[in-house]
C-alpha positions as a LaTeX table, in Angstrom:
\begin{tabular}{lrrr}
\hline
Residue & $x$ (\AA) & $y$ (\AA) & $z$ (\AA) \\
\hline
Met1 & 0.04 & 0.07 & 0.20 \\
Asn2 & 1.33 & 3.68 & $-0.77$ \\
Leu3 & 0.69 & 5.84 & 2.04 \\
Pro4 & 1.24 & 9.73 & 1.95 \\
Leu5 & 4.77 & 10.58 & 3.07 \\
Pro6 & 5.62 & 12.31 & 6.30 \\
Pro7 & 4.87 & 16.10 & 6.04 \\
Asp8 & 8.77 & 17.30 & 6.21 \\
Lys9 & 9.34 & 15.00 & 3.09 \\
Trp10 & 5.83 & 15.39 & 1.29 \\
Asp11 & 5.31 & 16.50 & $-2.09$ \\
Ile12 & 1.91 & 16.29 & $-4.07$ \\
Asp13 & 3.60 & 15.76 & $-7.37$ \\
Gln14 & 5.62 & 12.87 & $-6.03$ \\
Leu15 & 2.70 & 11.26 & $-4.62$ \\
Thr16 & 0.42 & 11.78 & $-7.56$ \\
Gln17 & 3.42 & 9.80 & $-9.72$ \\
Glu18 & 3.54 & 6.94 & $-6.84$ \\
Arg19 & $-0.31$ & 6.77 & $-7.29$ \\
Thr20 & $-0.25$ & 6.43 & $-10.91$ \\
Asp21 & 2.48 & 3.51 & $-10.58$ \\
Ala22 & 0.52 & 1.69 & $-8.33$ \\
Leu23 & $-2.49$ & 1.76 & $-10.63$ \\
Ser24 & $-0.38$ & 1.01 & $-13.60$ \\
Ala25 & 0.35 & $-2.13$ & $-12.00$ \\
Phe26 & $-3.25$ & $-3.13$ & $-12.77$ \\
Gly27 & $-2.43$ & $-3.24$ & $-16.54$ \\
Phe28 & $-3.81$ & 0.37 & $-17.23$ \\
Thr29 & $-1.68$ & 2.72 & $-19.30$ \\
Glu30 & 0.21 & 5.64 & $-17.50$ \\
Arg31 & $-2.23$ & 7.90 & $-19.27$ \\
Gln32 & $-5.32$ & 5.92 & $-17.78$ \\
Ala33 & $-3.64$ & 5.60 & $-14.64$ \\
Arg34 & $-3.16$ & 9.15 & $-14.26$ \\
Phe35 & $-6.87$ & 9.73 & $-14.99$ \\
Leu36 & $-8.04$ & 7.12 & $-12.67$ \\
Val37 & $-6.05$ & 8.90 & $-9.77$ \\
Glu38 & $-8.15$ & 11.84 & $-10.47$ \\
Val39 & $-11.39$ & 10.06 & $-10.46$ \\
Leu40 & $-10.61$ & 8.20 & $-7.31$ \\
Ile41 & $-9.57$ & 11.14 & $-5.45$ \\
His42 & $-11.97$ & 13.71 & $-6.49$ \\
Ser43 & $-15.23$ & 12.07 & $-7.64$ \\
Gly44 & $-15.41$ & 8.28 & $-7.74$ \\
Val45 & $-17.54$ & 8.79 & $-11.11$ \\
Phe46 & $-16.72$ & 9.73 & $-14.59$ \\
Val47 & $-18.47$ & 9.96 & $-17.87$ \\
Glu48 & $-16.49$ & 9.16 & $-21.09$ \\
Arg49 & $-16.17$ & 12.69 & $-22.61$ \\
Gln50 & $-13.88$ & 13.50 & $-19.39$ \\
Tyr51 & $-11.51$ & 10.76 & $-20.03$ \\
Cys52 & $-11.50$ & 11.73 & $-23.69$ \\
Ala53 & $-10.79$ & 15.43 & $-22.84$ \\
Phe54 & $-8.22$ & 14.47 & $-20.15$ \\
Ala55 & $-6.43$ & 12.03 & $-22.60$ \\
Gly56 & $-6.78$ & 14.50 & $-25.67$ \\
Ile57 & $-8.66$ & 12.04 & $-27.87$ \\
Thr58 & $-11.81$ & 11.73 & $-29.38$ \\
His59 & $-14.73$ & 8.55 & $-28.84$ \\
Gly60 & $-13.25$ & 5.60 & $-30.55$ \\
Gln61 & $-11.56$ & 2.20 & $-29.86$ \\
Lys62 & $-9.17$ & 3.52 & $-27.18$ \\
Thr63 & $-11.88$ & 4.53 & $-25.21$ \\
Thr64 & $-14.18$ & 1.68 & $-25.85$ \\
Asp65 & $-11.40$ & $-0.86$ & $-24.76$ \\
Phe66 & $-10.55$ & 1.39 & $-21.81$ \\
Leu67 & $-14.32$ & 1.39 & $-20.58$ \\
Arg68 & $-14.99$ & $-2.21$ & $-21.55$ \\
Arg69 & $-11.87$ & $-3.38$ & $-19.46$ \\
Leu70 & $-13.03$ & $-1.38$ & $-16.22$ \\
Val71 & $-16.49$ & $-3.10$ & $-16.42$ \\
Glu72 & $-15.38$ & $-6.34$ & $-17.34$ \\
Arg73 & $-12.87$ & $-6.68$ & $-14.80$ \\
Gly74 & $-15.30$ & $-5.55$ & $-12.01$ \\
Tyr75 & $-13.71$ & $-2.32$ & $-11.37$ \\
Ala76 & $-16.57$ & 0.00 & $-12.48$ \\
Arg77 & $-19.95$ & $-0.01$ & $-12.91$ \\
Pro78 & $-21.90$ & 1.68 & $-15.57$ \\
Ile79 & $-24.94$ & 3.52 & $-14.62$ \\
Gln80 & $-27.53$ & 4.42 & $-17.42$ \\
Val81 & $-29.10$ & 7.53 & $-16.63$ \\
Gly82 & $-32.62$ & 8.03 & $-17.37$ \\
Ala83 & $-35.27$ & 6.37 & $-19.64$ \\
Leu84 & $-33.40$ & 7.37 & $-22.91$ \\
His85 & $-29.79$ & 6.74 & $-23.36$ \\
Arg86 & $-28.02$ & 9.83 & $-22.65$ \\
Gly87 & $-24.71$ & 8.73 & $-21.63$ \\
Arg88 & $-23.40$ & 6.43 & $-19.06$ \\
Leu89 & $-21.63$ & 7.32 & $-15.73$ \\
Phe90 & $-19.07$ & 4.97 & $-14.57$ \\
His91 & $-18.68$ & 4.79 & $-10.84$ \\
Val92 & $-15.15$ & 3.01 & $-9.88$ \\
His93 & $-16.04$ & 1.07 & $-6.63$ \\
His94 & $-13.23$ & $-1.70$ & $-6.61$ \\
Lys95 & $-11.82$ & $-1.53$ & $-3.26$ \\
Pro96 & $-8.07$ & $-2.84$ & $-4.23$ \\
Leu97 & $-7.43$ & 0.20 & $-6.64$ \\
Tyr98 & $-8.47$ & 2.50 & $-3.77$ \\
Val99 & $-6.02$ & 0.50 & $-1.42$ \\
Ala100 & $-3.30$ & 0.70 & $-4.13$ \\
Ile101 & $-3.38$ & 4.75 & $-3.83$ \\
Gly102 & $-3.54$ & 4.58 & 0.00 \\
Gln103 & $-7.17$ & 5.41 & 0.13 \\
Ala104 & $-9.13$ & 1.99 & 1.46 \\
Asp105 & $-11.77$ & 4.09 & 3.40 \\
Asn106 & $-12.42$ & 6.57 & 0.78 \\
Arg107 & $-16.46$ & 7.21 & 0.88 \\
His108 & $-15.99$ & 7.47 & $-3.25$ \\
Arg109 & $-16.01$ & 3.75 & $-3.53$ \\
Lys110 & $-19.33$ & 3.41 & $-1.96$ \\
Arg111 & $-22.64$ & 3.28 & $-3.67$ \\
Met112 & $-24.31$ & 6.99 & $-3.74$ \\
Ala113 & $-27.31$ & 8.40 & $-4.92$ \\
Leu114 & $-27.82$ & 9.64 & $-8.40$ \\
Gly115 & $-27.78$ & 13.62 & $-7.31$ \\
Arg116 & $-24.40$ & 13.06 & $-5.39$ \\
Met117 & $-22.90$ & 11.53 & $-8.40$ \\
Val118 & $-23.90$ & 14.48 & $-10.72$ \\
Glu119 & $-22.19$ & 16.89 & $-8.08$ \\
Arg120 & $-19.14$ & 14.87 & $-8.11$ \\
Leu121 & $-18.85$ & 14.78 & $-12.06$ \\
Met122 & $-19.29$ & 18.57 & $-11.71$ \\
Val123 & $-16.21$ & 18.59 & $-9.26$ \\
Leu124 & $-14.15$ & 16.27 & $-11.35$ \\
Asp125 & $-14.98$ & 18.92 & $-14.31$ \\
Ala126 & $-13.84$ & 21.83 & $-12.26$ \\
Val127 & $-10.48$ & 19.88 & $-11.52$ \\
Leu128 & $-9.96$ & 18.57 & $-15.07$ \\
Ala129 & $-10.49$ & 22.14 & $-16.84$ \\
Asp130 & $-7.69$ & 23.51 & $-14.68$ \\
Arg131 & $-4.66$ & 21.67 & $-15.07$ \\
Thr132 & $-2.19$ & 24.47 & $-14.17$ \\
Phe133 & $-3.08$ & 23.52 & $-10.39$ \\
Ala134 & $-2.14$ & 20.27 & $-8.72$ \\
Trp135 & $-5.24$ & 19.65 & $-6.92$ \\
Leu136 & $-5.38$ & 18.28 & $-3.45$ \\
Gly137 & $-8.54$ & 15.99 & $-2.53$ \\
Thr138 & $-8.08$ & 14.13 & 0.48 \\
Glu139 & $-8.24$ & 15.22 & 4.20 \\
Thr140 & $-4.61$ & 13.84 & 4.45 \\
Asp141 & $-3.16$ & 15.43 & 1.21 \\
Lys142 & $-4.33$ & 18.69 & 2.47 \\
Arg143 & $-3.12$ & 18.51 & 6.12 \\
Ser144 & 0.30 & 17.63 & 4.78 \\
Tyr145 & 0.68 & 20.25 & 2.33 \\
Phe146 & $-0.33$ & 22.94 & 4.73 \\
Met147 & 1.44 & 21.93 & 7.59 \\
Arg148 & 4.48 & 21.66 & 5.19 \\
Leu149 & 3.99 & 24.85 & 3.82 \\
Arg150 & 3.92 & 26.65 & 7.31 \\
Lys151 & 6.95 & 24.75 & 8.44 \\
Gly152 & 5.70 & 24.13 & 11.69 \\
Gly153 & 3.81 & 27.52 & 12.04 \\
Leu154 & 0.46 & 26.27 & 11.72 \\
Glu155 & $-1.62$ & 24.50 & 14.28 \\
Leu156 & $-4.22$ & 21.79 & 13.62 \\
Arg157 & $-6.77$ & 24.22 & 15.24 \\
Gln158 & $-6.46$ & 26.36 & 12.53 \\
Leu159 & $-7.29$ & 24.30 & 9.75 \\
Pro160 & $-11.12$ & 24.09 & 8.68 \\
Arg161 & $-12.45$ & 21.49 & 11.02 \\
Leu162 & $-15.74$ & 20.43 & 12.67 \\
Thr163 & $-15.69$ & 19.13 & 16.04 \\
Phe164 & $-17.80$ & 16.54 & 17.56 \\
Gly165 & $-18.36$ & 16.15 & 21.42 \\
Arg166 & $-16.77$ & 18.17 & 24.12 \\
Gly167 & $-13.67$ & 18.08 & 26.14 \\
Pro168 & $-11.14$ & 15.24 & 26.19 \\
Lys169 & $-13.65$ & 13.08 & 24.23 \\
Ser170 & $-13.95$ & 15.36 & 21.36 \\
Arg171 & $-12.80$ & 14.43 & 17.91 \\
His172 & $-12.15$ & 16.75 & 15.09 \\
Arg173 & $-13.01$ & 16.04 & 10.97 \\
Tyr174 & $-10.59$ & 18.18 & 9.08 \\
Phe175 & $-11.59$ & 19.74 & 5.70 \\
Pro176 & $-14.94$ & 18.31 & 6.23 \\
Asp177 & $-16.23$ & 20.18 & 2.98 \\
Lys178 & $-14.42$ & 17.51 & 0.83 \\
Leu179 & $-13.62$ & 20.07 & $-1.87$ \\
Pro180 & $-10.34$ & 20.25 & $-3.87$ \\
Ile181 & $-7.96$ & 22.85 & $-3.38$ \\
Gly182 & $-5.51$ & 23.74 & $-6.33$ \\
Ile183 & $-1.96$ & 24.66 & $-5.56$ \\
Glu184 & 0.82 & 26.04 & $-8.29$ \\
Gln185 & 4.14 & 24.74 & $-8.77$ \\
Tyr186 & 5.79 & 27.36 & $-6.77$ \\
Arg187 & 2.93 & 27.30 & $-4.06$ \\
Glu188 & 2.32 & 30.97 & $-4.16$ \\
Asn189 & $-1.58$ & 30.70 & $-5.58$ \\
His190 & $-4.19$ & 28.79 & $-4.20$ \\
Val191 & $-7.61$ & 28.07 & $-5.58$ \\
Phe192 & $-10.45$ & 26.84 & $-3.13$ \\
Leu193 & $-13.03$ & 25.11 & $-4.96$ \\
Tyr194 & $-16.83$ & 25.54 & $-4.01$ \\
Leu195 & $-19.63$ & 23.82 & $-5.49$ \\
Val196 & $-23.12$ & 25.44 & $-5.37$ \\
Thr197 & $-25.82$ & 22.92 & $-4.12$ \\
Ser198 & $-28.18$ & 25.41 & $-2.61$ \\
Pro199 & $-30.18$ & 28.66 & $-3.68$ \\
Val200 & $-29.32$ & 29.93 & $-0.08$ \\
Pro201 & $-25.66$ & 30.56 & 0.86 \\
Met202 & $-25.59$ & 29.54 & 4.30 \\
Asp203 & $-23.45$ & 26.34 & 3.64 \\
Phe204 & $-21.34$ & 28.87 & 1.64 \\
Arg205 & $-20.90$ & 31.19 & 4.36 \\
Leu206 & $-19.71$ & 28.62 & 6.84 \\
Phe207 & $-17.21$ & 27.47 & 4.38 \\
Leu208 & $-15.58$ & 30.67 & 4.25 \\
Leu209 & $-15.52$ & 30.94 & 7.97 \\
Arg210 & $-13.91$ & 27.63 & 8.30 \\
His211 & $-11.18$ & 28.62 & 5.72 \\
Ala212 & $-10.66$ & 32.14 & 6.91 \\
Glu213 & $-7.66$ & 31.29 & 9.27 \\
Leu214 & $-6.17$ & 29.06 & 6.60 \\
Leu215 & $-6.53$ & 32.21 & 3.73 \\
Arg216 & $-4.98$ & 34.90 & 5.92 \\
Pro217 & $-1.39$ & 33.95 & 5.66 \\
Leu218 & $-1.23$ & 32.97 & 2.04 \\
Ile219 & 0.48 & 34.98 & $-0.49$ \\
Arg220 & $-2.41$ & 34.79 & $-3.20$ \\
Trp221 & $-5.84$ & 33.05 & $-2.92$ \\
Thr222 & $-8.94$ & 32.57 & $-5.07$ \\
Ile223 & $-12.32$ & 31.37 & $-3.87$ \\
Arg224 & $-13.77$ & 29.78 & $-7.32$ \\
Val225 & $-17.52$ & 29.19 & $-7.01$ \\
Val226 & $-18.65$ & 26.69 & $-9.32$ \\
Val227 & $-22.41$ & 27.31 & $-10.36$ \\
Pro228 & $-24.78$ & 24.51 & $-11.73$ \\
Glu229 & $-27.26$ & 26.29 & $-14.32$ \\
Pro230 & $-30.05$ & 25.85 & $-12.11$ \\
Phe231 & $-28.46$ & 28.10 & $-9.37$ \\
Ala232 & $-27.19$ & 30.90 & $-11.62$ \\
Arg233 & $-29.64$ & 33.26 & $-10.33$ \\
Ala234 & $-28.25$ & 32.71 & $-6.82$ \\
Ile235 & $-24.69$ & 34.36 & $-7.87$ \\
Arg236 & $-25.76$ & 37.64 & $-6.56$ \\
Leu237 & $-26.68$ & 36.06 & $-3.55$ \\
Tyr238 & $-23.16$ & 34.36 & $-3.21$ \\
Gly239 & $-21.52$ & 37.38 & $-4.10$ \\
His240 & $-23.13$ & 39.65 & $-1.22$ \\
Ala241 & $-22.42$ & 36.52 & 1.22 \\
Ala242 & $-18.61$ & 36.46 & $-0.01$ \\
Arg243 & $-18.50$ & 40.46 & 0.43 \\
Glu244 & $-19.90$ & 40.26 & 4.06 \\
Glu245 & $-17.75$ & 37.12 & 5.58 \\
Leu246 & $-14.54$ & 38.05 & 3.69 \\
Ala247 & $-14.49$ & 42.13 & 3.13 \\
Thr248 & $-16.80$ & 43.24 & 6.06 \\
Pro249 & $-15.08$ & 42.75 & 9.36 \\
Ile250 & $-17.32$ & 42.95 & 12.49 \\
Ala251 & $-16.89$ & 46.00 & 14.50 \\
Pro252 & $-15.44$ & 45.63 & 18.01 \\
Ser253 & $-18.58$ & 47.28 & 19.53 \\
Val254 & $-20.83$ & 44.37 & 17.50 \\
Ala255 & $-18.61$ & 41.82 & 18.64 \\
Glu256 & $-18.99$ & 42.95 & 22.29 \\
Gly257 & $-22.83$ & 42.44 & 21.85 \\
Leu258 & $-22.50$ & 38.99 & 19.87 \\
Glu259 & $-20.36$ & 37.66 & 22.72 \\
Trp260 & $-23.28$ & 38.43 & 25.16 \\
Phe261 & $-26.20$ & 37.52 & 22.82 \\
Phe262 & $-24.51$ & 33.97 & 21.63 \\
His263 & $-23.89$ & 32.86 & 25.57 \\
Glu264 & $-27.33$ & 33.70 & 26.20 \\
Arg265 & $-28.77$ & 32.00 & 23.10 \\
Gln266 & $-26.83$ & 29.09 & 24.27 \\
Arg267 & $-28.33$ & 29.19 & 27.86 \\
Pro268 & $-31.45$ & 27.11 & 28.58 \\
Arg269 & $-34.24$ & 29.35 & 28.50 \\
Glu270 & $-37.01$ & 29.30 & 31.46 \\
Ala271 & $-40.28$ & 28.56 & 30.92 \\
Ala272 & $-42.11$ & 30.78 & 28.24 \\
Ser273 & $-44.84$ & 32.24 & 30.83 \\
Gly274 & $-41.64$ & 34.17 & 32.60 \\
Pro275 & $-40.91$ & 37.90 & 31.99 \\
Val276 & $-39.68$ & 38.94 & 28.60 \\
Asp277 & $-35.75$ & 39.66 & 28.39 \\
Glu278 & $-36.08$ & 42.98 & 26.69 \\
Arg279 & $-32.30$ & 43.07 & 25.91 \\
Leu280 & $-32.20$ & 39.70 & 24.52 \\
Arg281 & $-35.32$ & 40.30 & 22.31 \\
Ser282 & $-33.57$ & 43.26 & 21.01 \\
Ala283 & $-30.45$ & 41.42 & 20.31 \\
Thr284 & $-32.49$ & 38.81 & 18.41 \\
Met285 & $-33.97$ & 41.17 & 16.34 \\
Ala286 & $-30.70$ & 43.20 & 15.53 \\
Tyr287 & $-28.27$ & 39.78 & 15.07 \\
Arg288 & $-30.97$ & 37.86 & 12.84 \\
Ala289 & $-29.11$ & 38.57 & 9.63 \\
Pro290 & $-27.59$ & 35.31 & 7.84 \\
Arg291 & $-24.10$ & 36.39 & 8.52 \\
Phe292 & $-24.46$ & 36.49 & 12.39 \\
Arg293 & $-26.74$ & 33.19 & 12.38 \\
Ala294 & $-23.67$ & 31.56 & 10.52 \\
Leu295 & $-21.14$ & 33.16 & 12.99 \\
Phe296 & $-23.31$ & 31.55 & 15.83 \\
Arg297 & $-22.71$ & 28.02 & 14.36 \\
Met298 & $-19.15$ & 28.72 & 14.16 \\
Trp299 & $-18.97$ & 30.11 & 17.65 \\
Gln300 & $-20.71$ & 26.85 & 18.91 \\
Gln301 & $-17.58$ & 24.77 & 17.40 \\
Asn302 & $-14.86$ & 27.43 & 18.09 \\
Gly303 & $-16.21$ & 29.52 & 21.02 \\
Asn304 & $-15.30$ & 33.15 & 21.40 \\
Glu305 & $-12.30$ & 32.91 & 19.02 \\
Ala306 & $-14.51$ & 32.85 & 16.12 \\
Ile307 & $-16.07$ & 36.20 & 16.90 \\
Trp308 & $-12.41$ & 37.65 & 17.46 \\
Asp309 & $-11.67$ & 36.27 & 14.04 \\
Ala310 & $-14.57$ & 37.89 & 12.31 \\
Gln311 & $-12.97$ & 41.22 & 13.32 \\
Ser312 & $-9.79$ & 40.77 & 11.44 \\
Gly313 & $-9.59$ & 43.07 & 8.25 \\
Thr314 & $-6.80$ & 40.66 & 6.68 \\
Leu315 & $-8.98$ & 39.14 & 3.85 \\
Arg316 & $-10.51$ & 42.38 & 2.98 \\
Asp317 & $-6.97$ & 44.06 & 2.62 \\
Ala318 & $-6.07$ & 41.05 & 0.47 \\
Leu319 & $-9.37$ & 41.64 & $-1.63$ \\
Gln320 & $-8.44$ & 45.23 & $-2.11$ \\
Arg321 & $-4.69$ & 44.33 & $-3.02$ \\
Gly322 & $-6.02$ & 42.01 & $-5.64$ \\
Ser323 & $-4.09$ & 38.94 & $-3.94$ \\
Gly324 & $-7.46$ & 37.61 & $-3.00$ \\
Arg325 & $-10.24$ & 36.95 & $-5.42$ \\
Val326 & $-13.81$ & 35.46 & $-5.51$ \\
Glu327 & $-14.61$ & 34.25 & $-8.95$ \\
Phe328 & $-17.90$ & 32.36 & $-10.43$ \\
Val329 & $-17.93$ & 29.79 & $-12.92$ \\
Arg330 & $-21.06$ & 28.71 & $-14.72$ \\
Leu331 & $-21.59$ & 25.00 & $-15.56$ \\
Thr332 & $-22.72$ & 24.30 & $-19.24$ \\
Arg333 & $-21.54$ & 20.93 & $-19.92$ \\
Gln334 & $-23.74$ & 18.15 & $-21.27$ \\
Tyr335 & $-24.56$ & 16.51 & $-18.03$ \\
Cys336 & $-27.00$ & 19.73 & $-17.32$ \\
His337 & $-30.02$ & 17.58 & $-18.17$ \\
Leu338 & $-29.43$ & 16.22 & $-14.85$ \\
Ala339 & $-28.53$ & 19.48 & $-12.87$ \\
Ser340 & $-31.84$ & 19.59 & $-11.36$ \\
Leu341 & $-30.47$ & 16.72 & $-9.18$ \\
Val342 & $-27.91$ & 18.72 & $-7.55$ \\
Gly343 & $-28.52$ & 19.51 & $-4.08$ \\
Val344 & $-30.91$ & 16.67 & $-3.49$ \\
Ala345 & $-28.58$ & 13.68 & $-2.90$ \\
\hline
\end{tabular}
């Protein structure tokens, strides 16, 4: 089994080559193995046109042979979409392939709803569309890379995470959004991919809040928001959310009020027949905006540190300098007849 190297010796290009070599041992060509590495890491599913685009070929005997080999050897299962033949999805599920690249427990090999498959196809398209970046897909890869990049100056608590439980029994899941992060050869520019799966940007706000601490020390960064056609009208809402979360620090006076309000909101309330707390009622009205609701959820995870971080102007300054960017990419690929399934998995 090929496992990621220790952080002080870790390199994504070397690891990708090792993973490619491991899959080549199953009888795949270098090109086929490298494509499968991308599929296993980022999606678990693909369509024929994605392999053709990756390999720089058109539909023909080579693609037919590749797909037949995957299916006949039990490496992948074909999934017919819809009543009419409008293309097939291929779900690469064979556990030994995942074991070979050190991903024995990767959830991509598990059966999934069709809506989830379509979302993963979209993520894979976004990765394959920009080959100037190496794309980190697994939690281990991301942790290894950023810990090495910061050379010991980064603590695990600064990584995007979700915390389960409290006290010594608590456990953390790092990079819980499971979305690719692109890195350039010289490690100066980073692209954080986000796939829109809802017309309401609450999850996007949480994504930005979780990644804020990681973004601040980077030389250049881009939040690349990938928008399926059914959610195109929501781009304005997502842009507004990005401006609030990244470019509008919370004033100290507001932060003080939020600390009190969040603590009060968390406390068990007395019976509804008791006297109304006017200060709490007023604060509830004042802090009902989506950005405060998102910040409350972060506060539940990280405590007052979430409020302190929201006062920082570092990300606003990066946006003003142009070293930080938010961009929107609309998807118009041929799977868009299935795009209505996004967000319903």
